C-alpha positions in Angstrom: 50.2 -99.8 -43.4 49.6 -96.8 -45.7 52.6 -94.6 -46.3 50.7 -91.5 -45.1 50.4 -93.2 -41.7 54.1 -93.8 -41.5 54.6 -90.1 -42.4 52.2 -89.0 -39.7 54.1 -91.2 -37.2 57.3 -89.6 -38.3 55.9 -86.1 -37.9 54.3 -86.8 -34.5 57.5 -88.4 -33.0 59.6 -85.5 -34.4 57.4 -83.0 -32.7 57.6 -84.9 -29.4 61.4 -85.1 -29.7 61.8 -81.5 -30.5 59.6 -80.5 -27.6 61.7 -82.8 -25.4 64.8 -80.9 -26.5 63.3 -77.8 -24.8 62.3 -79.8 -21.7 65.7 -81.4 -21.4 67.1 -78.1 -20.2 70.3 -78.3 -22.2 70.4 -82.1 -22.0 70.7 -82.0 -18.2 67.3 -83.8 -17.5 68.1 -87.3 -18.6 64.4 -88.5 -18.9 63.9 -85.9 -21.6 67.2 -86.7 -23.3 65.9 -90.3 -23.6 62.6 -89.0 -25.2 64.7 -86.9 -27.6 66.8 -89.9 -28.7 63.8 -92.3 -29.0 61.6 -89.7 -30.7 64.1 -88.8 -33.4 65.0 -92.5 -33.9 61.4 -93.5 -34.4 60.8 -90.4 -36.6 63.6 -91.2 -39.0 62.7 -94.9 -39.1 59.0 -94.1 -39.9 60.1 -91.5 -42.5 62.3 -94.1 -44.2 59.3 -96.4 -44.5 57.2 -93.6 -46.0 60.0 -92.9 -48.5 59.5 -96.3 -50.0 56.5 -95.0 -51.9 56.3 -91.2 -51.4 58.9 -89.0 -53.2 61.7 -87.6 -51.0 60.9 -83.9 -51.7 57.2 -84.4 -50.8 58.0 -86.3 -47.6 60.5 -83.8 -46.4 58.3 -80.8 -47.3 55.4 -82.3 -45.3 57.5 -83.6 -42.4 59.4 -80.3 -41.9 56.4 -78.0 -42.7 53.9 -79.8 -40.4 56.6 -80.2 -37.7 57.5 -76.5 -37.9 53.8 -75.4 -37.6 53.2 -77.8 -34.7 56.3 -76.7 -32.8 55.4 -73.0 -33.2 51.9 -73.8 -31.8 53.4 -75.8 -28.9 55.8 -73.1 -28.2 53.0 -70.6 -28.0 50.6 -72.8 -26.0 53.0 -74.6 -23.6 56.0 -72.3 -23.3 54.3 -68.9 -23.7 56.4 -68.0 -26.7 55.2 -65.1 -28.9 53.0 -65.8 -31.9 52.7 -62.7 -34.0 51.5 -61.9 -37.5 55.0 -62.6 -39.0 55.1 -66.2 -37.5 51.5 -66.9 -38.6 52.3 -65.6 -42.1 55.4 -67.9 -42.2 53.3 -70.9 -41.3 50.8 -70.0 -43.9 53.6 -69.7 -46.5 54.9 -73.1 -45.5 51.5 -74.7 -45.9 51.0 -73.1 -49.3 54.4 -74.4 -50.4 53.6 -78.0 -49.3 50.2 -77.7 -51.0 51.9 -76.6 -54.2 54.4 -79.4 -54.1 51.6 -81.9 -53.7 49.3 -80.5 -56.3 51.6 -79.2 -59.0 54.6 -81.4 -58.2 52.6 -84.6 -58.6 53.1 -85.7 -55.0 50.6 -88.6 -54.9 51.8 -91.5 -52.8 51.4 -95.0 -54.0 49.5 -97.3 -51.8 
């Protein structure tokens, strides 16, 4: 499987796990605690496979940046958390940083 697919799986499961942390209500709802443990486990496993061919800095920048942006949107949509100009600007800055790392930093992944 292409390393970008492993990275996408890592991002998706990290976002699910982080959302489950919120839903676990301080780790008192055991079903969600199980989702947290499984989600982070799968995320780090998939990331480790992506790291076989994609540089560490690129993987981490994409994983954390995409995860952060997704969690902010989930917080806004599902939990009615605020989404103001400062948060939107922060997400834009993260996206520009990831883009710069990939374009200028030579972040091409080997197939």
